[in-house]
N, CA and C atoms of all chains as a GROMACS GRO file, in nm:
protein
  558
    1UNK      N    1  12.373   9.449  12.196
    1UNK     CA    2  12.274   9.342  12.165
    1UNK      C    3  12.139   9.443  12.261
    2UNK      N    4  11.987   9.418  12.142
    2UNK     CA    5  11.897   9.477  12.239
    2UNK      C    6  11.811   9.326  12.290
    3UNK      N    7  11.769   9.328  12.415
    3UNK     CA    8  11.696   9.235  12.469
    3UNK      C    9  11.571   9.267  12.528
    4UNK      N   10  11.471   9.196  12.534
    4UNK     CA   11  11.387   9.203  12.639
    4UNK      C   12  11.361   9.130  12.731
    5UNK      N   13  11.286   9.153  12.861
    5UNK     CA   14  11.309   9.032  12.941
    5UNK      C   15  11.118   9.052  13.007
    6UNK      N   16  11.083   8.942  13.013
    6UNK     CA   17  10.943   8.964  13.054
    6UNK      C   18  10.954   8.856  13.162
    7UNK      N   19  10.868   8.894  13.294
    7UNK     CA   20  10.880   8.850  13.370
    7UNK      C   21  10.747   8.833  13.451
    8UNK      N   22  10.712   8.684  13.456
    8UNK     CA   23  10.579   8.689  13.524
    8UNK      C   24  10.572   8.615  13.701
    9UNK      N   25  10.543   8.702  13.756
    9UNK     CA   26  10.516   8.669  13.921
    9UNK      C   27  10.399   8.693  13.955
   10UNK      N   28  10.328   8.654  14.062
   10UNK     CA   29  10.243   8.643  14.154
   10UNK      C   30  10.220   8.747  14.248
   11UNK      N   31  10.176   8.854  14.147
   11UNK     CA   32  10.158   8.998  14.222
   11UNK      C   33  10.085   9.004  14.300
   12UNK      N   34   9.984   8.908  14.327
   12UNK     CA   35   9.910   8.903  14.437
   12UNK      C   36   9.948   8.904  14.580
   13UNK      N   37  10.090   8.846  14.615
   13UNK     CA   38  10.148   8.856  14.713
   13UNK      C   39  10.236   8.946  14.716
   14UNK      N   40  10.270   8.960  14.874
   14UNK     CA   41  10.374   9.074  14.880
   14UNK      C   42  10.487   9.075  14.837
   15UNK      N   43  10.545   8.928  14.863
   15UNK     CA   44  10.647   8.879  14.826
   15UNK      C   45  10.685   8.869  14.668
   16UNK      N   46  10.559   8.856  14.595
   16UNK     CA   47  10.596   8.876  14.428
   16UNK      C   48  10.616   9.015  14.359
   17UNK      N   49  10.505   9.128  14.473
   17UNK     CA   50  10.561   9.238  14.442
   17UNK      C   51  10.687   9.271  14.445
   18UNK      N   52  10.786   9.253  14.536
   18UNK     CA   53  10.864   9.269  14.603
   18UNK      C   54  11.010   9.221  14.494
   19UNK      N   55  10.940   9.105  14.500
   19UNK     CA   56  11.074   9.039  14.395
   19UNK      C   57  11.046   9.114  14.221
   20UNK      N   58  10.943   9.150  14.208
   20UNK     CA   59  10.940   9.227  14.067
   20UNK      C   60  10.977   9.368  14.079
   21UNK      N   61  11.000   9.442  14.207
   21UNK     CA   62  11.078   9.578  14.189
   21UNK      C   63  11.196   9.519  14.204
   22UNK      N   64  11.213   9.415  14.265
   22UNK     CA   65  11.401   9.379  14.244
   22UNK      C   66  11.442   9.349  14.111
   23UNK      N   67  11.340   9.292  14.040
   23UNK     CA   68  11.376   9.239  13.914
   23UNK      C   69  11.403   9.405  13.824
   24UNK      N   70  11.278   9.472  13.832
   24UNK     CA   71  11.307   9.624  13.762
   24UNK      C   72  11.417   9.676  13.786
   25UNK      N   73  11.446   9.696  13.918
   25UNK     CA   74  11.560   9.757  13.946
   25UNK      C   75  11.712   9.740  13.869
   26UNK      N   76  11.693   9.578  13.863
   26UNK     CA   77  11.796   9.504  13.803
   26UNK      C   78  11.791   9.578  13.647
   27UNK      N   79  11.673   9.576  13.561
   27UNK     CA   80  11.681   9.570  13.460
   27UNK      C   81  11.692   9.729  13.404
   28UNK      N   82  11.632   9.811  13.515
   28UNK     CA   83  11.637   9.941  13.450
   28UNK      C   84  11.768   9.994  13.480
   29UNK      N   85  11.902   9.919  13.550
   29UNK     CA   86  12.010   9.965  13.517
   29UNK      C   87  12.086   9.953  13.358
   30UNK      N   88  12.020   9.869  13.269
   30UNK     CA   89  12.042   9.845  13.184
   30UNK      C   90  11.939   9.912  13.048
   31UNK      N   91  11.808   9.921  13.108
   31UNK     CA   92  11.746   9.959  12.979
   31UNK      C   93  11.590   9.996  13.069
   32UNK      N   94  11.474  10.008  13.003
   32UNK     CA   95  11.331  10.086  13.067
   32UNK      C   96  11.218   9.967  13.055
   33UNK      N   97  11.144  10.029  13.112
   33UNK     CA   98  11.032   9.939  13.134
   33UNK      C   99  10.928   9.967  13.069
   34UNK      N  100  10.872   9.884  13.000
   34UNK     CA  101  10.785   9.914  12.864
   34UNK      C  102  10.631   9.824  12.903
   35UNK      N  103  10.619   9.756  12.974
   35UNK     CA  104  10.492   9.719  13.033
   35UNK      C  105  10.491   9.655  13.168
   36UNK      N  106  10.392   9.648  13.248
   36UNK     CA  107  10.411   9.617  13.414
   36UNK      C  108  10.516   9.545  13.424
   37UNK      N  109  10.562   9.410  13.343
   37UNK     CA  110  10.656   9.291  13.382
   37UNK      C  111  10.712   9.287  13.216
   38UNK      N  112  10.764   9.377  13.159
   38UNK     CA  113  10.855   9.375  13.039
   38UNK      C  114  10.926   9.468  13.032
   39UNK      N  115  11.065   9.473  13.018
   39UNK     CA  116  11.181   9.534  12.982
   39UNK      C  117  11.247   9.507  12.881
   40UNK      N  118  11.282   9.620  12.809
   40UNK     CA  119  11.354   9.622  12.723
   40UNK      C  120  11.513   9.713  12.746
   41UNK      N  121  11.602   9.637  12.700
   41UNK     CA  122  11.732   9.618  12.797
   41UNK      C  123  11.834   9.640  12.648
   42UNK      N  124  11.910   9.728  12.681
   42UNK     CA  125  12.020   9.745  12.546
   42UNK      C  126  12.162   9.666  12.642
   43UNK      N  127  12.230   9.576  12.616
   43UNK     CA  128  12.326   9.501  12.699
   43UNK      C  129  12.426   9.455  12.583
   44UNK      N  130  12.586   9.437  12.613
   44UNK     CA  131  12.667   9.353  12.569
   44UNK      C  132  12.689   9.213  12.610
   45UNK      N  133  12.794   9.107  12.581
   45UNK     CA  134  12.774   8.963  12.618
   45UNK      C  135  12.809   8.974  12.776
   46UNK      N  136  12.877   9.069  12.852
   46UNK     CA  137  12.933   9.086  12.990
   46UNK      C  138  12.818   9.128  13.062
   47UNK      N  139  12.741   9.236  13.014
   47UNK     CA  140  12.621   9.294  13.074
   47UNK      C  141  12.492   9.178  13.101
   48UNK      N  142  12.527   9.084  13.002
   48UNK     CA  143  12.377   9.028  12.981
   48UNK      C  144  12.413   8.914  13.048
   49UNK      N  145  12.567   8.852  13.109
   49UNK     CA  146  12.556   8.725  13.190
   49UNK      C  147  12.533   8.815  13.359
   50UNK      N  148  12.596   8.924  13.367
   50UNK     CA  149  12.570   8.998  13.492
   50UNK      C  150  12.410   8.992  13.571
   51UNK      N  151  12.345   9.059  13.407
   51UNK     CA  152  12.191   9.071  13.467
   51UNK      C  153  12.134   8.924  13.465
   52UNK      N  154  12.174   8.837  13.393
   52UNK     CA  155  12.096   8.698  13.432
   52UNK      C  156  12.112   8.636  13.542
   53UNK      N  157  12.287   8.675  13.570
   53UNK     CA  158  12.328   8.616  13.704
   53UNK      C  159  12.235   8.646  13.840
   54UNK      N  160  12.242   8.827  13.802
   54UNK     CA  161  12.120   8.877  13.907
   54UNK      C  162  11.968   8.861  13.932
   55UNK      N  163  11.948   8.853  13.789
   55UNK     CA  164  11.800   8.766  13.811
   55UNK      C  165  11.760   8.653  13.866
   56UNK      N  166  11.886   8.590  13.830
   56UNK     CA  167  11.849   8.402  13.839
   56UNK      C  168  11.862   8.433  14.056
   57UNK      N  169  11.918   8.493  14.088
   57UNK     CA  170  11.937   8.512  14.218
   57UNK      C  171  11.804   8.560  14.264
   58UNK      N  172  11.732   8.625  14.219
   58UNK     CA  173  11.551   8.688  14.267
   58UNK      C  174  11.478   8.621  14.220
   59UNK      N  175  11.480   8.573  14.121
   59UNK     CA  176  11.340   8.466  14.061
   59UNK      C  177  11.328   8.323  14.178
   60UNK      N  178  11.187   8.319  14.198
   60UNK     CA  179  11.178   8.194  14.294
   60UNK      C  180  11.113   8.061  14.170
   61UNK      N  181  11.258   7.974  14.145
   61UNK     CA  182  11.224   7.923  14.022
   61UNK      C  183  11.107   7.816  13.985
   62UNK      N  184  10.987   7.813  14.145
   62UNK     CA  185  10.884   7.716  14.104
   62UNK      C  186  10.756   7.825  14.127
   63UNK      N  187  10.779   7.922  14.116
   63UNK     CA  188  10.649   8.045  14.129
   63UNK      C  189  10.677   8.125  14.045
   64UNK      N  190  10.805   8.153  14.003
   64UNK     CA  191  10.796   8.285  13.884
   64UNK      C  192  10.856   8.237  13.760
   65UNK      N  193  10.826   8.313  13.658
   65UNK     CA  194  10.877   8.256  13.523
   65UNK      C  195  10.942   8.390  13.476
   66UNK      N  196  11.105   8.371  13.436
   66UNK     CA  197  11.179   8.501  13.331
   66UNK      C  198  11.185   8.433  13.216
   67UNK      N  199  11.208   8.548  13.115
   67UNK     CA  200  11.217   8.486  13.007
   67UNK      C  201  11.301   8.627  12.925
   68UNK      N  202  11.432   8.553  12.881
   68UNK     CA  203  11.479   8.694  12.811
   68UNK      C  204  11.541   8.669  12.614
   69UNK      N  205  11.461   8.734  12.568
   69UNK     CA  206  11.468   8.728  12.409
   69UNK      C  207  11.541   8.829  12.394
   70UNK      N  208  11.627   8.786  12.259
   70UNK     CA  209  11.687   8.885  12.171
   70UNK      C  210  11.592   8.896  12.083
   71UNK      N  211  11.586   9.048  12.061
   71UNK     CA  212  11.488   9.097  11.963
   71UNK      C  213  11.536   9.210  11.845
   72UNK      N  214  11.490   9.216  11.756
   72UNK     CA  215  11.523   9.307  11.638
   72UNK      C  216  11.418   9.408  11.645
   73UNK      N  217  11.478   9.548  11.738
   73UNK     CA  218  11.373   9.619  11.777
   73UNK      C  219  11.350   9.709  11.651
   74UNK      N  220  11.381   9.707  11.554
   74UNK     CA  221  11.348   9.796  11.391
   74UNK      C  222  11.229   9.738  11.355
   75UNK      N  223  11.191   9.626  11.424
   75UNK     CA  224  11.056   9.534  11.356
   75UNK      C  225  10.933   9.550  11.491
   76UNK      N  226  10.968   9.646  11.590
   76UNK     CA  227  10.846   9.615  11.695
   76UNK      C  228  10.738   9.672  11.668
   77UNK      N  229  10.650   9.647  11.680
   77UNK     CA  230  10.480   9.699  11.664
   77UNK      C  231  10.407   9.713  11.814
   78UNK      N  232  10.360   9.813  11.817
   78UNK     CA  233  10.318   9.859  11.963
   78UNK      C  234  10.176   9.912  11.908
   79UNK      N  235  10.069   9.920  12.014
   79UNK     CA  236   9.956   9.967  11.972
   79UNK      C  237   9.894   9.984  12.137
   80UNK      N  238   9.856  10.116  12.139
   80UNK     CA  239   9.801  10.121  12.270
   80UNK      C  240   9.898  10.201  12.377
   81UNK      N  241   9.897  10.190  12.456
   81UNK     CA  242  10.007  10.306  12.505
   81UNK      C  243  10.129  10.244  12.528
   82UNK      N  244  10.220  10.333  12.532
   82UNK     CA  245  10.387  10.298  12.431
   82UNK      C  246  10.453  10.374  12.552
   83UNK      N  247  10.530  10.327  12.667
   83UNK     CA  248  10.594  10.375  12.761
   83UNK      C  249  10.764  10.418  12.679
   84UNK      N  250  10.761  10.369  12.577
   84UNK     CA  251  10.896  10.324  12.526
   84UNK      C  252  10.948  10.491  12.504
   85UNK      N  253  11.085  10.521  12.521
   85UNK     CA  254  11.124  10.613  12.492
   85UNK      C  255  11.287  10.615  12.446
   86UNK      N  256  11.269  10.642  12.318
   86UNK     CA  257  11.401  10.626  12.241
   86UNK      C  258  11.513  10.708  12.252
   87UNK      N  259  11.613  10.687  12.354
   87UNK     CA  260  11.699  10.768  12.361
   87UNK      C  261  11.806  10.819  12.269
   88UNK      N  262  11.814  10.692  12.167
   88UNK     CA  263  11.913  10.748  12.023
   88UNK      C  264  11.824  10.887  11.999
   89UNK      N  265  11.700  10.859  11.993
   89UNK     CA  266  11.619  10.993  11.893
   89UNK      C  267  11.714  11.124  11.943
   90UNK      N  268  11.723  11.256  11.875
   90UNK     CA  269  11.762  11.365  11.882
   90UNK      C  270  11.623  11.431  12.009
   91UNK      N  271  11.662  11.498  12.124
   91UNK     CA  272  11.589  11.522  12.226
   91UNK      C  273  11.577  11.693  12.202
   92UNK      N  274  11.460  11.701  12.129
   92UNK     CA  275  11.397  11.862  12.090
   92UNK      C  276  11.315  11.945  12.194
   93UNK      N  277  11.397  12.063  12.204
   93UNK     CA  278  11.304  12.138  12.346
   93UNK      C  279  11.244  12.250  12.297
   94UNK      N  280  10.857   8.335  11.049
   94UNK     CA  281  10.901   8.411  11.141
   94UNK      C  282  10.846   8.423  11.285
   95UNK      N  283  10.959   8.399  11.407
   95UNK     CA  284  10.894   8.385  11.542
   95UNK      C  285  10.867   8.541  11.592
   96UNK      N  286  10.772   8.547  11.645
   96UNK     CA  287  10.738   8.645  11.722
   96UNK      C  288  10.708   8.642  11.873
   97UNK      N  289  10.713   8.778  11.917
   97UNK     CA  290  10.644   8.746  12.080
   97UNK      C  291  10.563   8.868  12.082
   98UNK      N  292  10.429   8.824  12.151
   98UNK     CA  293  10.344   8.901  12.170
   98UNK      C  294  10.322   8.926  12.325
   99UNK      N  295  10.324   9.082  12.372
   99UNK     CA  296  10.305   9.126  12.518
   99UNK      C  297  10.204   9.174  12.510
  100UNK      N  298  10.133   9.177  12.640
  100UNK     CA  299  10.013   9.218  12.611
  100UNK      C  300   9.984   9.270  12.762
  101UNK      N  301   9.979   9.418  12.776
  101UNK     CA  302   9.957   9.458  12.941
  101UNK      C  303   9.814   9.520  12.962
  102UNK      N  304   9.764   9.452  13.038
  102UNK     CA  305   9.616   9.490  13.018
  102UNK      C  306   9.569   9.505  13.182
  103UNK      N  307   9.468   9.604  13.226
  103UNK     CA  308   9.450   9.572  13.371
  103UNK      C  309   9.338   9.456  13.379
  104UNK      N  310   9.400   9.392  13.460
  104UNK     CA  311   9.354   9.258  13.451
  104UNK      C  312   9.249   9.280  13.626
  105UNK      N  313   9.261   9.398  13.690
  105UNK     CA  314   9.165   9.398  13.784
  105UNK      C  315   8.995   9.403  13.758
  106UNK      N  316   8.989   9.447  13.625
  106UNK     CA  317   8.844   9.452  13.552
  106UNK      C  318   8.798   9.363  13.495
  107UNK      N  319   8.674   9.336  13.487
  107UNK     CA  320   8.618   9.216  13.430
  107UNK      C  321   8.653   9.228  13.270
  108UNK      N  322   8.608   9.348  13.221
  108UNK     CA  323   8.666   9.390  13.070
  108UNK      C  324   8.809   9.350  13.036
  109UNK      N  325   8.899   9.400  13.131
  109UNK     CA  326   9.024   9.409  13.105
  109UNK      C  327   9.074   9.232  13.095
  110UNK      N  328   8.983   9.129  13.158
  110UNK     CA  329   8.999   8.996  13.176
  110UNK      C  330   8.972   8.962  13.060
  111UNK      N  331   8.844   9.000  13.005
  111UNK     CA  332   8.773   8.958  12.898
  111UNK      C  333   8.869   9.003  12.758
  112UNK      N  334   8.952   9.105  12.741
  112UNK     CA  335   8.998   9.125  12.626
  112UNK      C  336   9.122   9.062  12.625
  113UNK      N  337   9.174   9.032  12.769
  113UNK     CA  338   9.315   8.910  12.755
  113UNK      C  339   9.284   8.808  12.706
  114UNK      N  340   9.157   8.757  12.738
  114UNK     CA  341   9.137   8.597  12.695
  114UNK      C  342   9.093   8.603  12.541
  115UNK      N  343   9.043   8.746  12.451
  115UNK     CA  344   9.026   8.754  12.366
  115UNK      C  345   9.173   8.746  12.263
  116UNK      N  346   9.262   8.824  12.353
  116UNK     CA  347   9.411   8.843  12.247
  116UNK      C  348   9.470   8.684  12.268
  117UNK      N  349   9.433   8.628  12.393
  117UNK     CA  350   9.482   8.464  12.427
  117UNK      C  351   9.424   8.413  12.296
  118UNK      N  352   9.297   8.417  12.282
  118UNK     CA  353   9.215   8.340  12.132
  118UNK      C  354   9.313   8.369  12.058
  119UNK      N  355   9.350   8.501  11.958
  119UNK     CA  356   9.376   8.515  11.893
  119UNK      C  357   9.530   8.440  11.886
  120UNK      N  358   9.578   8.472  11.967
  120UNK     CA  359   9.746   8.400  11.963
  120UNK      C  360   9.779   8.276  11.938
  121UNK      N  361   9.698   8.198  12.047
  121UNK     CA  362   9.691   8.078  12.022
  121UNK      C  363   9.652   8.011  11.870
  122UNK      N  364   9.602   8.106  11.795
  122UNK     CA  365   9.592   8.028  11.657
  122UNK      C  366   9.714   8.015  11.600
  123UNK      N  367   9.837   8.085  11.615
  123UNK     CA  368   9.948   8.063  11.565
  123UNK      C  369  10.096   8.044  11.664
  124UNK      N  370  10.042   8.005  11.793
  124UNK     CA  371  10.149   7.996  11.911
  124UNK      C  372  10.098   7.924  12.010
  125UNK      N  373  10.159   7.956  12.106
  125UNK     CA  374  10.122   7.952  12.270
  125UNK      C  375  10.155   8.054  12.370
  126UNK      N  376  10.082   8.004  12.507
  126UNK     CA  377  10.136   8.112  12.564
  126UNK      C  378  10.260   8.088  12.686
  127UNK      N  379  10.334   8.132  12.703
  127UNK     CA  380  10.409   8.111  12.774
  127UNK      C  381  10.456   8.146  12.881
  128UNK      N  382  10.368   8.304  12.945
  128UNK     CA  383  10.346   8.367  13.042
  128UNK      C  384  10.198   8.399  13.047
  129UNK      N  385  10.152   8.443  13.152
  129UNK     CA  386  10.022   8.518  13.151
  129UNK      C  387   9.981   8.585  13.052
  130UNK      N  388  10.068   8.681  13.034
  130UNK     CA  389  10.010   8.791  12.907
  130UNK      C  390  10.137   8.761  12.778
  131UNK      N  391  10.208   8.660  12.804
  131UNK     CA  392  10.315   8.692  12.665
  131UNK      C  393  10.265   8.538  12.580
  132UNK      N  394  10.312   8.581  12.422
  132UNK     CA  395  10.259   8.445  12.385
  132UNK      C  396  10.366   8.446  12.274
  133UNK      N  397  10.462   8.300  12.219
  133UNK     CA  398  10.518   8.307  12.126
  133UNK      C  399  10.438   8.244  12.040
  134UNK      N  400  10.427   8.306  11.895
  134UNK     CA  401  10.367   8.248  11.776
  134UNK      C  402  10.452   8.228  11.659
  135UNK      N  403  10.456   8.166  11.565
  135UNK     CA  404  10.492   8.154  11.448
  135UNK      C  405  10.430   8.190  11.337
  136UNK      N  406  10.439   8.270  11.263
  136UNK     CA  407  10.385   8.330  11.186
  136UNK      C  408  10.466   8.404  11.030
  137UNK      N  409  10.365   8.422  10.900
  137UNK     CA  410  10.474   8.473  10.798
  137UNK      C  411  10.380   8.608  10.799
  138UNK      N  412  10.462   8.711  10.699
  138UNK     CA  413  10.392   8.842  10.669
  138UNK      C  414  10.225   8.840  10.664
  139UNK      N  415  10.180   8.723  10.630
  139UNK     CA  416  10.029   8.732  10.600
  139UNK      C  417   9.974   8.724  10.756
  140UNK      N  418  10.000   8.579  10.790
  140UNK     CA  419   9.917   8.620  10.896
  140UNK      C  420   9.987   8.695  11.014
  141UNK      N  421  10.058   8.729  11.032
  141UNK     CA  422  10.147   8.843  11.105
  141UNK      C  423  10.020   8.971  11.078
  142UNK      N  424  10.008   8.994  10.996
  142UNK     CA  425   9.916   9.051  10.955
  142UNK      C  426   9.761   9.115  10.998
  143UNK      N  427   9.732   8.949  10.968
  143UNK     CA  428   9.564   8.923  11.037
  143UNK      C  429   9.624   8.960  11.200
  144UNK      N  430   9.689   8.926  11.253
  144UNK     CA  431   9.736   8.864  11.371
  144UNK      C  432   9.724   9.068  11.426
  145UNK      N  433   9.787   9.151  11.346
  145UNK     CA  434   9.760   9.232  11.414
  145UNK      C  435   9.667   9.332  11.417
  146UNK      N  436   9.556   9.276  11.277
  146UNK     CA  437   9.499   9.334  11.272
  146UNK      C  438   9.339   9.290  11.382
  147UNK      N  439   9.343   9.173  11.393
  147UNK     CA  440   9.284   9.119  11.497
  147UNK      C  441   9.292   9.170  11.662
  148UNK      N  442   9.395   9.182  11.664
  148UNK     CA  443   9.462   9.235  11.827
  148UNK      C  444   9.418   9.379  11.822
  149UNK      N  445   9.449   9.460  11.728
  149UNK     CA  446   9.456   9.608  11.738
  149UNK      C  447   9.233   9.662  11.705
  150UNK      N  448   9.190   9.528  11.693
  150UNK     CA  449   9.022   9.584  11.722
  150UNK      C  450   9.007   9.520  11.851
  151UNK      N  451   9.077   9.455  11.901
  151UNK     CA  452   9.036   9.399  12.074
  151UNK      C  453   9.061   9.514  12.160
  152UNK      N  454   9.232   9.551  12.156
  152UNK     CA  455   9.282   9.649  12.247
  152UNK      C  456   9.219   9.758  12.265
  153UNK      N  457   9.207   9.827  12.406
  153UNK     CA  458   9.182   9.925  12.456
  153UNK      C  459   9.278  10.033  12.408
  154UNK      N  460   9.267  10.141  12.329
  154UNK     CA  461   9.406  10.201  12.319
  154UNK      C  462   9.428  10.314  12.425
  155UNK      N  463   9.375  10.321  12.484
  155UNK     CA  464   9.382  10.427  12.638
  155UNK      C  465   9.415  10.358  12.748
  156UNK      N  466   9.382  10.217  12.748
  156UNK     CA  467   9.397  10.149  12.905
  156UNK      C  468   9.514  10.015  12.862
  157UNK      N  469   9.514   9.989  12.747
  157UNK     CA  470   9.604   9.844  12.710
  157UNK      C  471   9.733   9.875  12.644
  158UNK      N  472   9.861   9.818  12.632
  158UNK     CA  473   9.998   9.802  12.564
  158UNK      C  474   9.962   9.705  12.542
  159UNK      N  475  10.018   9.674  12.396
  159UNK     CA  476  10.053   9.548  12.322
  159UNK      C  477  10.158   9.575  12.219
  160UNK      N  478  10.201   9.487  12.232
  160UNK     CA  479  10.356   9.509  12.200
  160UNK      C  480  10.378   9.375  12.124
  161UNK      N  481  10.409   9.350  11.977
  161UNK     CA  482  10.452   9.244  11.912
  161UNK      C  483  10.632   9.280  11.844
  162UNK      N  484  10.700   9.143  11.915
  162UNK     CA  485  10.861   9.186  11.884
  162UNK      C  486  10.920   9.062  11.788
  163UNK      N  487  10.985   9.074  11.735
  163UNK     CA  488  11.058   8.977  11.594
  163UNK      C  489  11.178   8.933  11.687
  164UNK      N  490  11.174   8.784  11.724
  164UNK     CA  491  11.292   8.709  11.835
  164UNK      C  492  11.333   8.621  11.734
  165UNK      N  493  11.472   8.618  11.814
  165UNK     CA  494  11.580   8.480  11.749
  165UNK      C  495  11.557   8.401  11.873
  166UNK      N  496  11.480   8.278  11.824
  166UNK     CA  497  11.412   8.180  11.916
  166UNK      C  498  11.532   8.126  11.983
  167UNK      N  499  11.648   8.055  11.915
  167UNK     CA  500  11.748   8.008  11.931
  167UNK      C  501  11.813   8.057  12.075
  168UNK      N  502  11.787   8.176  12.110
  168UNK     CA  503  11.872   8.277  12.198
  168UNK      C  504  11.798   8.322  12.309
  169UNK      N  505  11.704   8.244  12.327
  169UNK     CA  506  11.645   8.235  12.473
  169UNK      C  507  11.666   8.210  12.536
  170UNK      N  508  11.651   8.256  12.711
  170UNK     CA  509  11.686   8.208  12.810
  170UNK      C  510  11.554   8.263  12.884
  171UNK      N  511  11.571   8.094  12.977
  171UNK     CA  512  11.456   8.066  13.020
  171UNK      C  513  11.456   8.047  13.196
  172UNK      N  514  11.448   8.152  13.322
  172UNK     CA  515  11.447   8.075  13.463
  172UNK      C  516  11.317   8.084  13.476
  173UNK      N  517  11.305   7.962  13.604
  173UNK     CA  518  11.148   7.946  13.668
  173UNK      C  519  11.061   7.835  13.585
  174UNK      N  520  10.947   7.889  13.614
  174UNK     CA  521  10.849   7.773  13.515
  174UNK      C  522  10.844   7.827  13.388
  175UNK      N  523  10.863   7.697  13.292
  175UNK     CA  524  10.884   7.717  13.170
  175UNK      C  525  10.761   7.641  13.109
  176UNK      N  526  10.654   7.712  13.041
  176UNK     CA  527  10.538   7.629  12.968
  176UNK      C  528  10.554   7.621  12.818
  177UNK      N  529  10.658   7.687  12.782
  177UNK     CA  530  10.673   7.642  12.603
  177UNK      C  531  10.712   7.483  12.611
  178UNK      N  532  10.622   7.426  12.480
  178UNK     CA  533  10.597   7.338  12.443
  178UNK      C  534  10.658   7.325  12.236
  179UNK      N  535  10.790   7.281  12.288
  179UNK     CA  536  10.826   7.263  12.135
  179UNK      C  537  10.828   7.178  12.022
  180UNK      N  538  10.718   7.201  11.970
  180UNK     CA  539  10.682   7.089  11.894
  180UNK      C  540  10.763   7.078  11.748
  181UNK      N  541  10.859   7.116  11.730
  181UNK     CA  542  10.970   7.068  11.626
  181UNK      C  543  11.023   6.960  11.705
  182UNK      N  544  11.020   6.916  11.813
  182UNK     CA  545  11.138   6.844  11.860
  182UNK      C  546  11.072   6.687  11.879
  183UNK      N  547  11.112   6.610  11.856
  183UNK     CA  548  11.024   6.437  11.815
  183UNK      C  549  10.941   6.410  11.956
  184UNK      N  550  10.845   6.396  11.931
  184UNK     CA  551  10.747   6.354  12.050
  184UNK      C  552  10.784   6.200  12.082
  185UNK      N  553  10.835   6.174  12.218
  185UNK     CA  554  10.905   6.055  12.238
  185UNK      C  555  10.762   5.970  12.376
  186UNK      N  556  10.699   5.875  12.304
  186UNK     CA  557  10.639   5.868  12.424
  186UNK      C  558  10.679   5.715  12.490
   0.00000   0.00000   0.00000
């Protein structure tokens, strides 16, 4: 299943940036960064639970906000800089 | 249909913050802000097209990134600060 992780953190503080890096490390196990604090991941029930547990341990509940959405990837609309790499597409050299 | 708008902009510049405000104004016509640069909106085909057209006119394509996702709102997972107000829920005074 395709999910989106959106993480709102105070990046003015060293602590906030450190937490964002840790969230990024967790999400990059399952997918890729598409914006500064937005990640698209491919998970199943088990890895979703693992990711949620790991993220919950990182996030500062009264300062940060983390949201996970189940998305329909075929309907995603993008304008401007697009960092998304579609690994399912054939690699052409 | 329930959509999520994620807007990645350079908020260090006055111009960037101005564009974020304009994007926020457009999105707030159809929904609410759930994170600093993430909005949840309720749209149909026509209002989605109107919103996309308006956002495209605001975004600086070689500096910003804007992504619209179709999401399943019943599966959203949230930890930390939750700004979302569910207008469908009964208001109890």
